[in-house]
N, C-alpha and C positions, 0 to 999 in steps of 0.2 A: 503747594508750590507758590511761594511768594519770594520774589527777588527783584533786584534792580537791573536795569539795562539802559543802554543809550541808543538813540535812534541813529542809524547809519545812513538811511536814505528813504525817501518817500516817492513812490511811483504810482501816481493816480490814487486809488483807494488802498493800495498795499503799503504797509509801513514795515520796513525792515529794521530789526533791532539786533543788538549783540549784548550778551550778558556781561555785566561788570564782575570782575574777579572778587574784589572786596570793597568795603566802604572807604578804605584808605586810598584807593585808586582815584576817588573823586577829586581829591585836592592835591594829588601828587603832580609836581610840575615837570617830571622827567618824561612823561608820555610813554612809559615802558609797559603799559597795560598789555597783558597777553591777549592776543586776538583769538576770539573763539569763532564759532560758526554763526553766520547770520541766520535769522529765522523771522518769519512773518508774525506780526501781532495784530490783533483786531482792536479797533477803537469804537466799540459799541456805545460808549458814553459821549462820543464826539468831543473829546478834549482837543483844544488847539495845540497841535504839536508841530515842531520844526526839527530839521536835521540837527543833531547834536544834543537834543533834550535828554535829560536823564529821567527815566520813568520807572514806576513800580509796576511790575507785571505779575500776573497770577491767574488763577481760575476763580470764578465766582464761588461763593460759599456753597451754593446748592450743588455745583459740579464737584467740588471737593468732597462734599458729603456723599454723593453718589459713588465716587471713586472709593472712598473709605469703606462704605457699607458693602459694595460689591467685592472689594478685596478681602473682606472678612467672611462674607457669606459663601463665596465660591468654594473655598476649601471645605467648609462645613457641609455644603450640599454634595460635593463630590464624595466626601467620607460617608455620608448617609447612603448615597446611591451605591457605593461600592459594598457597603455592609448588606444592603438589600439584595444586590445581585451577586453576592459571593457564592451562592450555591450554583448558579449558572456558570460562573467563572471556573469554579472547581471542577464541574463536569467537563467543560471544554478542554481543560489542561490535564485532566485525568487524576486529580487529587481528591482527597476526602475533605469534606466541608466541616472542618473542626473550628473550635473557637480561636485557635492560634492562626488558622488560615484567614478567618474573618478579621482578626486584629491586624494581620499583615496587609490585607487588602485595604483596610481603613488607613493604616499608616502610609502605605505607598501612595494612595490617592491624595492624602493630605500633603505629603512631600512633593508629589508631582504637580499638584495644582498651585501650591505656594511657590514652587520653582518657576512655573509658567508665569504667574503674576509678577515675580521678581524680574524675569527676563523681559517681559513686556514693558515694565516700568523703567527699565534701564536702556531700552532700545530707542530708536528714533521713530518708532511707531506711536503716533499721538492721535487721539480721536477728536481733539479740539485744539484750536489755537489759543495761546495765552492771550489774555486781554490786558489792556492798559487800565490799571486801577487808579493811578495817580500820576500826575506830572510833578516832578520834584524841582 
């Protein structure tokens, strides 16, 4: 996640920003920029910012790396666990533990965990605030 935003207001230590739609909106004189939702950004690098500044926001590289690795590892771990516990799952639902059943468990767990990651990534649930990476 790397994008541009402009600062709408500053209240104490909280900096409110709104994402810019495109780079062309920066120089457009009509002022027709689509208004999005305000969100709070952190200024851990203590950039001098004022209302109206255009900033580049995003997550630090290590956080982006953690998000990427966890997004890849979670479905794989779920698939491995569903394969290992397929015998217990088959007993509980009264089916025979065949290779087809094991493959179905693996595929369902892959699809379910990938779907969960997709839903979380598209929701308003965020585990960290975006940071100001650069003042433009």
